[in-house]
TIVO-105059 format. One record per atom (N, C-alpha, C): atom name; x, y, z. Coordinates in Angstrom, 3 decimals, always signed. Example, Ala and Ser with C-alpha at 12.3 -4.5 7.8 and 13.67 -1.06 7.14 Angstrom:
2
<vextor><atom>N</atom><xx>+13.190</xx><yy>-5.690</yy><zz>+7.800</zz></vextor>
<vextor><atom>CA</atom><xx>+12.300</xx><yy>-4.500</yy><zz>+7.800</zz></vextor>
<vextor><atom>C</atom><xx>+13.200</xx><yy>-3.300</yy><zz>+7.800</zz></vextor>
<vextor><atom>N</atom><xx>+12.850</xx><yy>-2.250</yy><zz>+7.080</zz></vextor>
<vextor><atom>CA</atom><xx>+13.670</xx><yy>-1.060</yy><zz>+7.140</zz></vextor>
<vextor><atom>C</atom><xx>+12.900</xx><yy>+0.030</yy><zz>+7.870</zz></vextor>
END
This chain:
77
<vextor><atom>N</atom><xx>+0.991</xx><yy>-1.319</yy><zz>+0.051</zz></vextor>
<vextor><atom>CA</atom><xx>+0.065</xx><yy>+0.010</yy><zz>+0.215</zz></vextor>
<vextor><atom>C</atom><xx>+1.037</xx><yy>+1.316</yy><zz>+0.032</zz></vextor>
<vextor><atom>N</atom><xx>+0.322</xx><yy>+2.089</yy><zz>-1.054</zz></vextor>
<vextor><atom>CA</atom><xx>+1.674</xx><yy>+3.210</yy><zz>-1.079</zz></vextor>
<vextor><atom>C</atom><xx>+1.477</xx><yy>+4.189</yy><zz>+0.036</zz></vextor>
<vextor><atom>N</atom><xx>+2.187</xx><yy>+4.890</yy><zz>+0.677</zz></vextor>
<vextor><atom>CA</atom><xx>+2.304</xx><yy>+5.973</yy><zz>+1.435</zz></vextor>
<vextor><atom>C</atom><xx>+1.782</xx><yy>+7.573</yy><zz>+1.035</zz></vextor>
<vextor><atom>N</atom><xx>+1.093</xx><yy>+8.376</yy><zz>+1.934</zz></vextor>
<vextor><atom>CA</atom><xx>+1.264</xx><yy>+9.554</yy><zz>+1.002</zz></vextor>
<vextor><atom>C</atom><xx>+1.660</xx><yy>+10.217</yy><zz>+2.584</zz></vextor>
<vextor><atom>N</atom><xx>+1.170</xx><yy>+11.562</yy><zz>+1.906</zz></vextor>
<vextor><atom>CA</atom><xx>+1.201</xx><yy>+13.035</yy><zz>+3.246</zz></vextor>
<vextor><atom>C</atom><xx>+0.588</xx><yy>+13.435</yy><zz>+3.499</zz></vextor>
<vextor><atom>N</atom><xx>+0.138</xx><yy>+13.668</yy><zz>+4.950</zz></vextor>
<vextor><atom>CA</atom><xx>-1.149</xx><yy>+14.236</yy><zz>+5.704</zz></vextor>
<vextor><atom>C</atom><xx>-0.106</xx><yy>+15.264</yy><zz>+6.690</zz></vextor>
<vextor><atom>N</atom><xx>-1.487</xx><yy>+16.792</yy><zz>+7.217</zz></vextor>
<vextor><atom>CA</atom><xx>-0.848</xx><yy>+17.458</yy><zz>+7.670</zz></vextor>
<vextor><atom>C</atom><xx>-1.391</xx><yy>+17.234</yy><zz>+8.982</zz></vextor>
<vextor><atom>N</atom><xx>-0.350</xx><yy>+16.699</yy><zz>+9.955</zz></vextor>
<vextor><atom>CA</atom><xx>-0.887</xx><yy>+16.958</yy><zz>+11.659</zz></vextor>
<vextor><atom>C</atom><xx>-0.466</xx><yy>+17.778</yy><zz>+12.625</zz></vextor>
<vextor><atom>N</atom><xx>-1.376</xx><yy>+18.516</yy><zz>+13.255</zz></vextor>
<vextor><atom>CA</atom><xx>-0.749</xx><yy>+19.789</yy><zz>+14.189</zz></vextor>
<vextor><atom>C</atom><xx>-0.221</xx><yy>+20.566</yy><zz>+12.580</zz></vextor>
<vextor><atom>N</atom><xx>+1.228</xx><yy>+21.145</yy><zz>+13.319</zz></vextor>
<vextor><atom>CA</atom><xx>+1.753</xx><yy>+22.165</yy><zz>+12.144</zz></vextor>
<vextor><atom>C</atom><xx>+2.917</xx><yy>+21.379</yy><zz>+11.406</zz></vextor>
<vextor><atom>N</atom><xx>+2.917</xx><yy>+20.033</yy><zz>+11.704</zz></vextor>
<vextor><atom>CA</atom><xx>+3.915</xx><yy>+18.727</yy><zz>+11.215</zz></vextor>
<vextor><atom>C</atom><xx>+3.042</xx><yy>+18.516</yy><zz>+9.700</zz></vextor>
<vextor><atom>N</atom><xx>+4.188</xx><yy>+17.593</yy><zz>+8.712</zz></vextor>
<vextor><atom>CA</atom><xx>+3.952</xx><yy>+16.626</yy><zz>+7.503</zz></vextor>
<vextor><atom>C</atom><xx>+3.959</xx><yy>+15.306</yy><zz>+8.184</zz></vextor>
<vextor><atom>N</atom><xx>+3.243</xx><yy>+14.897</yy><zz>+8.133</zz></vextor>
<vextor><atom>CA</atom><xx>+3.199</xx><yy>+13.453</yy><zz>+8.527</zz></vextor>
<vextor><atom>C</atom><xx>+3.671</xx><yy>+12.515</yy><zz>+7.307</zz></vextor>
<vextor><atom>N</atom><xx>+3.915</xx><yy>+11.289</yy><zz>+7.357</zz></vextor>
<vextor><atom>CA</atom><xx>+3.015</xx><yy>+10.077</yy><zz>+6.844</zz></vextor>
<vextor><atom>C</atom><xx>+2.743</xx><yy>+9.183</yy><zz>+6.688</zz></vextor>
<vextor><atom>N</atom><xx>+1.733</xx><yy>+8.383</yy><zz>+5.916</zz></vextor>
<vextor><atom>CA</atom><xx>+0.781</xx><yy>+8.065</yy><zz>+6.435</zz></vextor>
<vextor><atom>C</atom><xx>+0.555</xx><yy>+6.930</yy><zz>+5.528</zz></vextor>
<vextor><atom>N</atom><xx>-0.037</xx><yy>+5.837</yy><zz>+5.996</zz></vextor>
<vextor><atom>CA</atom><xx>-0.426</xx><yy>+4.833</yy><zz>+5.439</zz></vextor>
<vextor><atom>C</atom><xx>-1.479</xx><yy>+5.042</yy><zz>+4.678</zz></vextor>
<vextor><atom>N</atom><xx>-2.574</xx><yy>+4.965</yy><zz>+3.939</zz></vextor>
<vextor><atom>CA</atom><xx>-3.402</xx><yy>+4.228</yy><zz>+2.737</zz></vextor>
<vextor><atom>C</atom><xx>-5.181</xx><yy>+4.654</yy><zz>+3.940</zz></vextor>
<vextor><atom>N</atom><xx>-4.761</xx><yy>+3.657</yy><zz>+5.407</zz></vextor>
<vextor><atom>CA</atom><xx>-5.991</xx><yy>+3.492</yy><zz>+5.917</zz></vextor>
<vextor><atom>C</atom><xx>-5.968</xx><yy>+5.166</yy><zz>+7.043</zz></vextor>
<vextor><atom>N</atom><xx>-4.723</xx><yy>+5.828</yy><zz>+6.706</zz></vextor>
<vextor><atom>CA</atom><xx>-4.582</xx><yy>+7.232</yy><zz>+7.740</zz></vextor>
<vextor><atom>C</atom><xx>-3.966</xx><yy>+7.295</yy><zz>+9.220</zz></vextor>
<vextor><atom>N</atom><xx>-3.558</xx><yy>+5.536</yy><zz>+9.115</zz></vextor>
<vextor><atom>CA</atom><xx>-2.618</xx><yy>+5.732</yy><zz>+10.632</zz></vextor>
<vextor><atom>C</atom><xx>-0.885</xx><yy>+5.988</yy><zz>+10.129</zz></vextor>
<vextor><atom>N</atom><xx>-0.287</xx><yy>+6.872</yy><zz>+11.012</zz></vextor>
<vextor><atom>CA</atom><xx>+1.260</xx><yy>+7.161</yy><zz>+10.606</zz></vextor>
<vextor><atom>C</atom><xx>+2.208</xx><yy>+5.379</yy><zz>+10.507</zz></vextor>
<vextor><atom>N</atom><xx>+2.735</xx><yy>+5.660</yy><zz>+9.015</zz></vextor>
<vextor><atom>CA</atom><xx>+3.193</xx><yy>+5.040</yy><zz>+8.228</zz></vextor>
<vextor><atom>C</atom><xx>+5.032</xx><yy>+4.510</yy><zz>+9.157</zz></vextor>
<vextor><atom>N</atom><xx>+4.763</xx><yy>+3.142</yy><zz>+9.721</zz></vextor>
<vextor><atom>CA</atom><xx>+5.995</xx><yy>+2.590</yy><zz>+10.152</zz></vextor>
<vextor><atom>C</atom><xx>+6.945</xx><yy>+1.684</yy><zz>+9.908</zz></vextor>
<vextor><atom>N</atom><xx>+7.892</xx><yy>+1.025</yy><zz>+10.336</zz></vextor>
<vextor><atom>CA</atom><xx>+9.198</xx><yy>+0.416</yy><zz>+9.647</zz></vextor>
<vextor><atom>C</atom><xx>+9.167</xx><yy>-0.702</yy><zz>+9.889</zz></vextor>
<vextor><atom>N</atom><xx>+9.755</xx><yy>-1.970</yy><zz>+9.851</zz></vextor>
<vextor><atom>CA</atom><xx>+9.267</xx><yy>-3.585</yy><zz>+10.230</zz></vextor>
<vextor><atom>C</atom><xx>+9.931</xx><yy>-3.251</yy><zz>+11.611</zz></vextor>
<vextor><atom>N</atom><xx>+10.555</xx><yy>-2.565</yy><zz>+12.504</zz></vextor>
<vextor><atom>CA</atom><xx>+11.429</xx><yy>-2.324</yy><zz>+14.154</zz></vextor>
<vextor><atom>C</atom><xx>+9.424</xx><yy>-1.327</yy><zz>+14.618</zz></vextor>
<vextor><atom>N</atom><xx>+9.402</xx><yy>-0.827</yy><zz>+13.969</zz></vextor>
<vextor><atom>CA</atom><xx>+7.311</xx><yy>-0.229</yy><zz>+14.778</zz></vextor>
<vextor><atom>C</atom><xx>+7.617</xx><yy>+1.439</yy><zz>+14.738</zz></vextor>
<vextor><atom>N</atom><xx>+8.525</xx><yy>+1.652</yy><zz>+14.475</zz></vextor>
<vextor><atom>CA</atom><xx>+9.207</xx><yy>+3.747</yy><zz>+14.761</zz></vextor>
<vextor><atom>C</atom><xx>+8.232</xx><yy>+4.099</yy><zz>+13.470</zz></vextor>
<vextor><atom>N</atom><xx>+7.946</xx><yy>+4.924</yy><zz>+13.252</zz></vextor>
<vextor><atom>CA</atom><xx>+7.330</xx><yy>+6.287</yy><zz>+12.193</zz></vextor>
<vextor><atom>C</atom><xx>+8.780</xx><yy>+6.414</yy><zz>+11.578</zz></vextor>
<vextor><atom>N</atom><xx>+8.222</xx><yy>+6.186</yy><zz>+10.281</zz></vextor>
<vextor><atom>CA</atom><xx>+9.007</xx><yy>+6.494</yy><zz>+9.262</zz></vextor>
<vextor><atom>C</atom><xx>+9.487</xx><yy>+8.171</yy><zz>+8.937</zz></vextor>
<vextor><atom>N</atom><xx>+9.162</xx><yy>+8.555</yy><zz>+9.410</zz></vextor>
<vextor><atom>CA</atom><xx>+9.118</xx><yy>+9.993</yy><zz>+9.277</zz></vextor>
<vextor><atom>C</atom><xx>+9.957</xx><yy>+10.682</yy><zz>+10.032</zz></vextor>
<vextor><atom>N</atom><xx>+10.392</xx><yy>+9.981</yy><zz>+11.518</zz></vextor>
<vextor><atom>CA</atom><xx>+10.831</xx><yy>+9.922</yy><zz>+12.271</zz></vextor>
<vextor><atom>C</atom><xx>+10.664</xx><yy>+11.041</yy><zz>+13.303</zz></vextor>
<vextor><atom>N</atom><xx>+9.248</xx><yy>+11.722</yy><zz>+13.513</zz></vextor>
<vextor><atom>CA</atom><xx>+8.347</xx><yy>+12.374</yy><zz>+13.698</zz></vextor>
<vextor><atom>C</atom><xx>+7.746</xx><yy>+13.658</yy><zz>+13.839</zz></vextor>
<vextor><atom>N</atom><xx>+8.639</xx><yy>+13.745</yy><zz>+12.391</zz></vextor>
<vextor><atom>CA</atom><xx>+7.614</xx><yy>+14.395</yy><zz>+10.903</zz></vextor>
<vextor><atom>C</atom><xx>+8.365</xx><yy>+15.439</yy><zz>+10.465</zz></vextor>
<vextor><atom>N</atom><xx>+7.726</xx><yy>+16.325</yy><zz>+9.195</zz></vextor>
<vextor><atom>CA</atom><xx>+8.463</xx><yy>+17.246</yy><zz>+8.675</zz></vextor>
<vextor><atom>C</atom><xx>+8.037</xx><yy>+18.757</yy><zz>+8.635</zz></vextor>
<vextor><atom>N</atom><xx>+8.900</xx><yy>+19.733</yy><zz>+8.243</zz></vextor>
<vextor><atom>CA</atom><xx>+8.162</xx><yy>+20.846</yy><zz>+8.381</zz></vextor>
<vextor><atom>C</atom><xx>+7.456</xx><yy>+20.977</yy><zz>+7.387</zz></vextor>
<vextor><atom>N</atom><xx>+8.351</xx><yy>+20.832</yy><zz>+6.613</zz></vextor>
<vextor><atom>CA</atom><xx>+7.920</xx><yy>+21.265</yy><zz>+4.900</zz></vextor>
<vextor><atom>C</atom><xx>+6.836</xx><yy>+20.442</yy><zz>+4.133</zz></vextor>
<vextor><atom>N</atom><xx>+5.705</xx><yy>+20.111</yy><zz>+3.097</zz></vextor>
<vextor><atom>CA</atom><xx>+5.747</xx><yy>+19.241</yy><zz>+2.567</zz></vextor>
<vextor><atom>C</atom><xx>+6.351</xx><yy>+18.405</yy><zz>+1.728</zz></vextor>
<vextor><atom>N</atom><xx>+7.195</xx><yy>+19.948</yy><zz>+1.287</zz></vextor>
<vextor><atom>CA</atom><xx>+8.280</xx><yy>+18.830</yy><zz>-0.098</zz></vextor>
<vextor><atom>C</atom><xx>+9.473</xx><yy>+17.959</yy><zz>+0.557</zz></vextor>
<vextor><atom>N</atom><xx>+9.658</xx><yy>+17.996</yy><zz>+1.805</zz></vextor>
<vextor><atom>CA</atom><xx>+10.482</xx><yy>+17.436</yy><zz>+2.532</zz></vextor>
<vextor><atom>C</atom><xx>+9.494</xx><yy>+15.946</yy><zz>+2.606</zz></vextor>
<vextor><atom>N</atom><xx>+8.338</xx><yy>+15.739</yy><zz>+3.218</zz></vextor>
<vextor><atom>CA</atom><xx>+8.156</xx><yy>+14.984</yy><zz>+3.231</zz></vextor>
<vextor><atom>C</atom><xx>+7.534</xx><yy>+14.300</yy><zz>+2.427</zz></vextor>
<vextor><atom>N</atom><xx>+6.590</xx><yy>+14.889</yy><zz>+1.126</zz></vextor>
<vextor><atom>CA</atom><xx>+6.447</xx><yy>+14.620</yy><zz>-0.290</zz></vextor>
<vextor><atom>C</atom><xx>+7.822</xx><yy>+13.398</yy><zz>-1.026</zz></vextor>
<vextor><atom>N</atom><xx>+9.040</xx><yy>+13.833</yy><zz>-0.424</zz></vextor>
<vextor><atom>CA</atom><xx>+9.933</xx><yy>+13.438</yy><zz>-0.937</zz></vextor>
<vextor><atom>C</atom><xx>+10.504</xx><yy>+12.238</yy><zz>+0.052</zz></vextor>
<vextor><atom>N</atom><xx>+10.599</xx><yy>+12.260</yy><zz>+0.746</zz></vextor>
<vextor><atom>CA</atom><xx>+10.535</xx><yy>+11.203</yy><zz>+1.209</zz></vextor>
<vextor><atom>C</atom><xx>+9.700</xx><yy>+9.906</yy><zz>+1.405</zz></vextor>
<vextor><atom>N</atom><xx>+8.261</xx><yy>+10.141</yy><zz>+1.645</zz></vextor>
<vextor><atom>CA</atom><xx>+6.736</xx><yy>+9.682</yy><zz>+0.728</zz></vextor>
<vextor><atom>C</atom><xx>+7.592</xx><yy>+8.832</yy><zz>-0.761</zz></vextor>
<vextor><atom>N</atom><xx>+7.815</xx><yy>+9.437</yy><zz>-1.619</zz></vextor>
<vextor><atom>CA</atom><xx>+8.513</xx><yy>+8.635</yy><zz>-2.506</zz></vextor>
<vextor><atom>C</atom><xx>+9.661</xx><yy>+7.702</yy><zz>-2.644</zz></vextor>
<vextor><atom>N</atom><xx>+10.817</xx><yy>+8.191</yy><zz>-1.230</zz></vextor>
<vextor><atom>CA</atom><xx>+11.679</xx><yy>+7.105</yy><zz>-1.635</zz></vextor>
<vextor><atom>C</atom><xx>+10.944</xx><yy>+5.816</yy><zz>-0.485</zz></vextor>
<vextor><atom>N</atom><xx>+9.676</xx><yy>+6.080</yy><zz>+0.079</zz></vextor>
<vextor><atom>CA</atom><xx>+9.806</xx><yy>+4.988</yy><zz>+0.513</zz></vextor>
<vextor><atom>C</atom><xx>+8.234</xx><yy>+4.140</yy><zz>-0.091</zz></vextor>
<vextor><atom>N</atom><xx>+7.806</xx><yy>+4.673</yy><zz>-0.835</zz></vextor>
<vextor><atom>CA</atom><xx>+7.357</xx><yy>+4.128</yy><zz>-1.881</zz></vextor>
<vextor><atom>C</atom><xx>+8.211</xx><yy>+3.405</yy><zz>-3.022</zz></vextor>
<vextor><atom>N</atom><xx>+9.037</xx><yy>+4.244</yy><zz>-3.321</zz></vextor>
<vextor><atom>CA</atom><xx>+9.825</xx><yy>+2.909</yy><zz>-4.332</zz></vextor>
<vextor><atom>C</atom><xx>+10.547</xx><yy>+1.917</yy><zz>-3.922</zz></vextor>
<vextor><atom>N</atom><xx>+11.243</xx><yy>+1.833</yy><zz>-2.428</zz></vextor>
<vextor><atom>CA</atom><xx>+11.011</xx><yy>+0.886</yy><zz>-1.441</zz></vextor>
<vextor><atom>C</atom><xx>+10.728</xx><yy>+0.266</yy><zz>-1.742</zz></vextor>
<vextor><atom>N</atom><xx>+9.146</xx><yy>-0.341</yy><zz>-1.275</zz></vextor>
<vextor><atom>CA</atom><xx>+7.951</xx><yy>-0.952</yy><zz>-1.136</zz></vextor>
<vextor><atom>C</atom><xx>+7.845</xx><yy>-1.402</yy><zz>-2.106</zz></vextor>
<vextor><atom>N</atom><xx>+7.895</xx><yy>-0.972</yy><zz>-3.438</zz></vextor>
<vextor><atom>CA</atom><xx>+8.066</xx><yy>-1.318</yy><zz>-4.832</zz></vextor>
<vextor><atom>C</atom><xx>+8.810</xx><yy>-2.165</yy><zz>-5.084</zz></vextor>
<vextor><atom>N</atom><xx>+9.809</xx><yy>-1.726</yy><zz>-4.466</zz></vextor>
<vextor><atom>CA</atom><xx>+11.194</xx><yy>-2.796</yy><zz>-4.933</zz></vextor>
<vextor><atom>C</atom><xx>+11.279</xx><yy>-4.320</yy><zz>-4.419</zz></vextor>
<vextor><atom>N</atom><xx>+10.538</xx><yy>-4.234</yy><zz>-3.040</zz></vextor>
<vextor><atom>CA</atom><xx>+10.462</xx><yy>-5.051</yy><zz>-2.056</zz></vextor>
<vextor><atom>C</atom><xx>+9.831</xx><yy>-6.308</yy><zz>-2.834</zz></vextor>
<vextor><atom>N</atom><xx>+8.565</xx><yy>-5.540</yy><zz>-3.636</zz></vextor>
<vextor><atom>CA</atom><xx>+7.136</xx><yy>-6.715</yy><zz>-4.204</zz></vextor>
<vextor><atom>C</atom><xx>+7.459</xx><yy>-6.925</yy><zz>-4.447</zz></vextor>
<vextor><atom>N</atom><xx>+9.061</xx><yy>-5.991</yy><zz>-5.464</zz></vextor>
<vextor><atom>CA</atom><xx>+9.063</xx><yy>-6.474</yy><zz>-7.140</zz></vextor>
<vextor><atom>C</atom><xx>+9.981</xx><yy>-7.915</yy><zz>-7.002</zz></vextor>
<vextor><atom>N</atom><xx>+11.061</xx><yy>-7.875</yy><zz>-6.058</zz></vextor>
<vextor><atom>CA</atom><xx>+11.658</xx><yy>-8.810</yy><zz>-5.074</zz></vextor>
<vextor><atom>C</atom><xx>+11.135</xx><yy>-10.268</yy><zz>-5.154</zz></vextor>
<vextor><atom>N</atom><xx>+10.261</xx><yy>-9.737</yy><zz>-4.400</zz></vextor>
<vextor><atom>CA</atom><xx>+9.633</xx><yy>-10.842</yy><zz>-3.118</zz></vextor>
<vextor><atom>C</atom><xx>+9.055</xx><yy>-11.876</yy><zz>-4.848</zz></vextor>
<vextor><atom>N</atom><xx>+8.299</xx><yy>-11.231</yy><zz>-5.984</zz></vextor>
<vextor><atom>CA</atom><xx>+7.989</xx><yy>-11.400</yy><zz>-7.580</zz></vextor>
<vextor><atom>C</atom><xx>+8.699</xx><yy>-12.830</yy><zz>-7.759</zz></vextor>
<vextor><atom>N</atom><xx>+10.407</xx><yy>-12.274</yy><zz>-7.850</zz></vextor>
<vextor><atom>CA</atom><xx>+11.027</xx><yy>-12.619</yy><zz>-8.962</zz></vextor>
<vextor><atom>C</atom><xx>+11.736</xx><yy>-13.943</yy><zz>-7.420</zz></vextor>
<vextor><atom>N</atom><xx>+11.735</xx><yy>-14.077</yy><zz>-6.258</zz></vextor>
<vextor><atom>CA</atom><xx>+11.170</xx><yy>-14.657</yy><zz>-5.307</zz></vextor>
<vextor><atom>C</atom><xx>+10.938</xx><yy>-16.577</yy><zz>-5.842</zz></vextor>
<vextor><atom>N</atom><xx>+9.482</xx><yy>-15.527</yy><zz>-5.981</zz></vextor>
<vextor><atom>CA</atom><xx>+8.874</xx><yy>-16.108</yy><zz>-5.835</zz></vextor>
<vextor><atom>C</atom><xx>+8.473</xx><yy>-17.339</yy><zz>-7.073</zz></vextor>
<vextor><atom>N</atom><xx>+8.620</xx><yy>-16.560</yy><zz>-8.148</zz></vextor>
<vextor><atom>CA</atom><xx>+9.026</xx><yy>-16.862</yy><zz>-9.470</zz></vextor>
<vextor><atom>C</atom><xx>+10.742</xx><yy>-18.094</yy><zz>-9.745</zz></vextor>
<vextor><atom>N</atom><xx>+11.764</xx><yy>-17.882</yy><zz>-9.205</zz></vextor>
<vextor><atom>CA</atom><xx>+11.882</xx><yy>-18.609</yy><zz>-8.934</zz></vextor>
<vextor><atom>C</atom><xx>+11.915</xx><yy>-20.428</yy><zz>-8.461</zz></vextor>
<vextor><atom>N</atom><xx>+11.818</xx><yy>-20.462</yy><zz>-7.037</zz></vextor>
<vextor><atom>CA</atom><xx>+10.999</xx><yy>-20.991</yy><zz>-6.697</zz></vextor>
<vextor><atom>C</atom><xx>+9.818</xx><yy>-21.514</yy><zz>-7.260</zz></vextor>
<vextor><atom>N</atom><xx>+9.232</xx><yy>-21.179</yy><zz>-7.756</zz></vextor>
<vextor><atom>CA</atom><xx>+8.409</xx><yy>-22.332</yy><zz>-9.101</zz></vextor>
<vextor><atom>C</atom><xx>+9.331</xx><yy>-22.693</yy><zz>-10.193</zz></vextor>
<vextor><atom>N</atom><xx>+9.931</xx><yy>-22.303</yy><zz>-10.643</zz></vextor>
<vextor><atom>CA</atom><xx>+10.734</xx><yy>-22.127</yy><zz>-11.406</zz></vextor>
<vextor><atom>C</atom><xx>+11.402</xx><yy>-24.078</yy><zz>-11.215</zz></vextor>
<vextor><atom>N</atom><xx>+12.281</xx><yy>-23.550</yy><zz>-10.044</zz></vextor>
<vextor><atom>CA</atom><xx>+12.524</xx><yy>-24.420</yy><zz>-9.185</zz></vextor>
<vextor><atom>C</atom><xx>+11.903</xx><yy>-26.437</yy><zz>-9.447</zz></vextor>
<vextor><atom>N</atom><xx>+10.452</xx><yy>-26.078</yy><zz>-8.676</zz></vextor>
<vextor><atom>CA</atom><xx>+9.889</xx><yy>-26.950</yy><zz>-8.924</zz></vextor>
<vextor><atom>C</atom><xx>+9.528</xx><yy>-27.357</yy><zz>-10.121</zz></vextor>
<vextor><atom>N</atom><xx>+9.230</xx><yy>-26.697</yy><zz>-10.278</zz></vextor>
<vextor><atom>CA</atom><xx>+9.167</xx><yy>-27.509</yy><zz>-12.045</zz></vextor>
<vextor><atom>C</atom><xx>+9.646</xx><yy>-28.058</yy><zz>-12.723</zz></vextor>
<vextor><atom>N</atom><xx>+11.358</xx><yy>-27.152</yy><zz>-12.452</zz></vextor>
<vextor><atom>CA</atom><xx>+11.880</xx><yy>-28.040</yy><zz>-13.293</zz></vextor>
<vextor><atom>C</atom><xx>+12.165</xx><yy>-29.080</yy><zz>-12.334</zz></vextor>
<vextor><atom>N</atom><xx>+12.446</xx><yy>-29.375</yy><zz>-11.168</zz></vextor>
<vextor><atom>CA</atom><xx>+12.358</xx><yy>-31.429</yy><zz>-10.458</zz></vextor>
<vextor><atom>C</atom><xx>+11.619</xx><yy>-32.106</yy><zz>-10.226</zz></vextor>
<vextor><atom>N</atom><xx>+10.046</xx><yy>-31.601</yy><zz>-10.956</zz></vextor>
<vextor><atom>CA</atom><xx>+9.582</xx><yy>-32.555</yy><zz>-11.531</zz></vextor>
<vextor><atom>C</atom><xx>+9.367</xx><yy>-33.067</yy><zz>-12.647</zz></vextor>
<vextor><atom>N</atom><xx>+9.516</xx><yy>-31.933</yy><zz>-13.439</zz></vextor>
<vextor><atom>CA</atom><xx>+9.922</xx><yy>-32.745</yy><zz>-14.822</zz></vextor>
<vextor><atom>C</atom><xx>+11.349</xx><yy>-33.822</yy><zz>-14.992</zz></vextor>
<vextor><atom>N</atom><xx>+12.000</xx><yy>-33.238</yy><zz>-14.268</zz></vextor>
<vextor><atom>CA</atom><xx>+13.467</xx><yy>-34.712</yy><zz>-14.713</zz></vextor>
<vextor><atom>C</atom><xx>+12.810</xx><yy>-35.763</yy><zz>-13.349</zz></vextor>
<vextor><atom>N</atom><xx>+11.655</xx><yy>-36.219</yy><zz>-12.708</zz></vextor>
<vextor><atom>CA</atom><xx>+11.337</xx><yy>-37.133</yy><zz>-12.184</zz></vextor>
<vextor><atom>C</atom><xx>+11.068</xx><yy>-38.302</yy><zz>-13.393</zz></vextor>
END
């Protein structure tokens, strides 16, 4: 799910599509407490979205590789 930018108080925060603050695997917020400018928050949200897309693509490649190996093992029998 892509992240977006929303203003919370006087700071711009990076949020998930459900409206909650975006967090990393460790559980801390990805924006480190918020940004003073919208442009800084948008730049970080683009970076987060790019990394999420890259991770999803890598996961798909891994699954494809595993499926090819399984198929080849079945053919060898």
